[in-house]
C-alpha positions in Angstrom: -0.1 -0.1 0.1 1.5 3.4 -0.8 0.5 6.8 0.9 -1.7 9.0 -1.8 0.4 12.0 -3.1 -2.9 14.1 -2.8 -3.5 14.9 0.6 -6.8 17.0 0.2 -10.1 15.8 -1.4 -12.7 17.9 -3.3 -15.3 19.9 -0.5 -18.3 18.0 0.6 -22.1 19.6 0.2 -22.0 19.3 4.1 -18.9 19.8 5.0 -18.8 23.1 7.2 -19.6 21.9 10.6 -20.9 25.3 11.5 -24.6 25.7 12.3 -26.9 26.7 9.8 -29.4 28.7 9.9 -33.1 28.1 8.3 -32.2 30.2 5.7 -28.9 28.0 4.8 -31.4 25.1 5.0 -34.1 26.7 2.4 -31.0 27.3 0.1 -29.7 23.8 0.2 -32.5 21.8 0.4 -35.5 23.5 -0.7 -37.6 20.4 -0.4 -37.3 20.9 3.3 -39.5 23.7 2.9 -42.2 22.5 1.2 -46.0 23.8 1.9 -47.8 20.9 0.2 -47.2 17.2 -0.8 -46.7 16.4 -4.4 -50.0 15.7 -6.2 -48.6 11.4 -6.8 -49.2 11.2 -3.3 -52.6 9.2 -1.9 -55.6 10.5 0.6 -54.3 8.9 3.3 -50.4 10.5 3.0 -50.4 13.1 6.1 -48.3 16.0 4.9 -46.2 17.4 7.6 -43.5 19.7 6.6 -40.0 18.6 7.3 -39.2 22.5 8.3 -41.6 21.9 11.0 -39.2 18.7 12.1 -36.5 21.2 11.6 -37.9 23.8 14.1 -38.7 21.2 16.7 -35.3 19.5 16.8 -33.6 22.6 17.0 -36.3 24.4 19.9 -35.1 20.5 21.6 -30.8 21.0 21.1 -30.2 19.7 17.9 -28.2 22.1 15.6 -28.5 21.6 11.9 -25.5 21.3 10.2 -25.5 20.0 6.6 -28.6 19.6 4.1 -28.8 17.8 0.6 -31.4 17.2 -1.6 -31.3 14.4 -4.5 -31.7 16.0 -8.2 -35.0 15.1 -9.3 -36.6 13.6 -12.1 -40.3 14.3 -13.5 -40.5 18.2 -11.9 -40.4 16.7 -8.5 -38.2 18.8 -7.3 -40.3 20.5 -4.8 -40.9 17.5 -2.9 -37.3 15.1 -3.5 -35.9 13.5 -0.9 -33.8 15.2 1.4 -31.4 14.7 3.9 -30.7 17.4 7.2 -27.7 16.1 9.7 -27.7 17.8 13.3 -25.3 17.7 16.0 -26.8 18.0 19.8 -25.6 21.2 21.1 -24.0 18.9 24.0 -21.8 16.8 22.4 -22.4 13.1 24.2 -19.9 11.0 22.0 -16.5 11.4 23.9 -14.1 10.8 20.9 -11.2 12.7 20.4 -11.5 13.0 16.4 -15.5 12.3 16.0 -18.6 14.5 16.7 -21.8 12.4 16.8 -25.0 13.1 14.4 -28.6 12.6 13.6 -29.6 12.3 10.2 -33.1 13.2 9.3 -34.1 11.5 5.7 -37.7 12.2 4.0 -39.5 13.5 0.8 -42.9 14.9 0.1 -43.5 12.6 -2.8 -44.9 9.8 -0.5 -41.8 7.7 -1.2 -40.1 8.0 1.7 -41.1 7.5 5.4 -39.6 10.1 7.9 -35.7 8.5 8.5 -33.5 8.9 11.3 -29.9 7.3 11.8 -26.9 7.6 13.8 -24.1 9.1 11.9 -20.4 10.0 12.7 -18.5 13.4 11.2 -15.1 12.8 11.1 -13.7 16.3 11.0 -10.0 15.3 9.1 -11.9 14.4 6.2 -15.3 16.0 5.9 -17.2 12.5 5.3 -20.5 11.8 6.7 -20.5 8.1 8.2 -23.7 6.8 8.9 -24.1 3.7 11.5 -26.1 1.2 12.6 -25.4 -1.2 15.4 -27.9 -3.7 15.7 -31.7 -2.2 16.5 -29.5 1.0 17.2 -29.5 3.7 14.6 -32.3 3.6 12.5 -36.0 5.0 12.9 -38.6 5.4 10.8 -41.0 7.5 11.4 -44.5 7.3 9.1 -46.7 10.2 7.7 -49.2 10.0 10.6 -49.9 10.5 13.8 -48.0 12.9 15.9 -45.1 12.9 13.9 -43.2 15.9 15.2 -42.7 14.7 18.9 -42.1 11.1 17.6 -39.1 12.5 15.0 -38.1 14.4 18.2 -38.5 11.3 21.1 -36.5 9.5 18.3 -33.7 11.8 18.1 -33.3 12.0 21.7 -33.5 8.4 21.8 -30.6 7.8 19.0 -28.0 10.2 21.0 -28.8 8.4 24.8 -27.3 5.2 22.8 -24.2 7.2 21.2 -22.2 5.3 24.2 -22.5 2.1 21.8 -20.9 3.9 18.8 -18.3 5.4 20.6 -17.5 1.7 22.4 -17.5 0.5 18.4 -15.2 2.8 17.5 -12.6 2.5 20.3 -12.8 -1.8 19.4 -12.0 -0.6 15.8 -8.7 1.3 17.1 -7.4 -1.5 18.8 -8.0 -4.4 15.9 -4.7 -4.5 13.8 -6.0 -5.8 10.3 -3.1 -8.2 8.0 -2.5 -6.9 4.8 -4.8 -9.6 3.3 -7.2 -8.7 6.1 -7.4 -5.0 4.9 -7.3 -5.9 1.0 -10.6 -8.2 1.9 -12.5 -5.1 3.6 -11.3 -3.6 -0.4 -13.1 -6.3 -1.9 -16.1 -6.4 0.2 -16.3 -2.4 -0.7 -15.8 -3.0 -4.4 -18.2 -5.8 -4.4 -21.0 -3.2 -2.8 -20.1 -0.4 -5.3 -20.6 -2.2 -8.3 -22.8 -4.8 -7.4 -23.3 -5.8 -11.0 -20.2 -5.5 -12.5 -17.9 -8.9 -12.4 -14.8 -6.7 -12.8 -14.6 -3.7 -10.5 -12.8 -0.9 -13.0 -10.3 -0.2 -10.0 -8.4 -2.6 -7.7 -8.9 -3.5 -4.1 -5.4 -2.0 -3.5 -6.2 1.4 -4.6 -9.0 1.8 -2.2 -6.3 1.0 0.5 -4.2 4.2 -0.3 -4.0 6.7 2.3 -4.9 10.4 1.4 -3.5 11.6 5.1 -0.9 10.8 7.3 -4.2 10.3 9.8 -5.6 7.1 8.1 -1.9 6.2 8.0 -2.3 2.8 10.2 -3.1 -1.4 10.0 -6.1 -1.2 12.6 -9.8 -1.4 11.5 -10.9 2.2 12.0 -8.5 3.8 9.9 -8.7 1.2 7.1 -12.4 2.0 7.2 -12.1 5.5 6.9 -9.3 5.1 3.7 -11.4 2.6 2.2 -15.4 4.8 2.7 -13.9 8.0 1.3 -12.3 6.5 -1.8 -15.8 4.9 -1.9 -17.6 8.0 -1.5 -15.6 10.6 -3.2 -14.4 8.3 -6.4 -11.6 10.1 -8.2 -9.4 6.4 -8.2 -7.9 6.3 -11.9 -9.2 2.7 -13.4 -10.5 0.9 -16.9 -13.9 0.2 -17.5 -14.8 -3.4 -19.0 -13.7 -1.7 -22.2 -10.3 -0.9 -21.6 -10.8 2.4 -21.8 -9.6 5.2 -18.8 -11.4 6.4 -16.1 -12.1 7.8 -12.7 -14.2 6.6 -10.4 -17.2 8.5 -9.6 -18.3 10.1 -6.2 -21.5 9.2 -5.0 -24.0 11.9 -5.2 -27.6 10.3 -4.7 -29.1 10.1 -0.7 -30.1 6.8 -1.1 -26.9 5.5 -2.5 -25.1 7.3 -0.1 -27.0 5.9 2.5 -26.5 2.0 1.2 -22.8 2.1 0.6 -22.2 3.9 4.2 -24.4 1.7 6.3 -22.8 -1.8 4.1 -19.2 0.0 5.3 -20.1 0.1 8.2 -21.7 -3.2 8.7 -18.2 -4.8 7.3 -16.2 -2.8 9.8 -18.2 -4.3 12.3 -17.6 -7.7 11.5 -14.1 -7.0 12.2 -14.2 -6.5 15.7 -17.2 -9.2 16.1 -20.2 -6.9 16.5 
């Protein structure tokens, strides 16, 4: 494995960790401020704007730090799937280089219930990691009942269990991998990223190249972070099945971001027996 020549990477849509104002969120994810549901929703769909959830979470002590929405086709951009990130004003995760987050995903087109996920933010690489440990870290809240109160309660429940995420990260830091074991993680990552390709466009060893000194090491945590950043950000040189030179693409779609983040986290957990 080699240390990559570039120690930096392109800025991410939610790289800044300073709190966002309501105006900032509206600019980055306008669908969160929809004032009615899409025409495609049925009569049983209960519309509650994500703006109301956002305000309630802010009142409950969660500061919005990132917002993004998916590109939508067919004129449904005003109701598209969107992802908001929040950090508790009082940090409940005692790790020196990782911050705990709540990730809220929703849409107003009837295609997504409110999803609340436990997230991690690692400032050194500005990548948002999504975690799921057993039944912890993912809560679905349907568009019915007292949605606002249910979302806030779910967010508070997730933050109370942040210690379990911290324990997993510490176990990853103290579990050393052989080079072969690191390559196994990279192979799993490529199979996850390119499930329909018999031969991925890049080699597993490329995912293990470190972009920064902070990721140099053979433990599970630093291996996971190096692989996760390469998978999500792209930019690795490779070749298509036809032999043409190419570079891997970064992940922009919210659904794919969640799928890959969750799959990579589970792969890392398996290395520590979780």
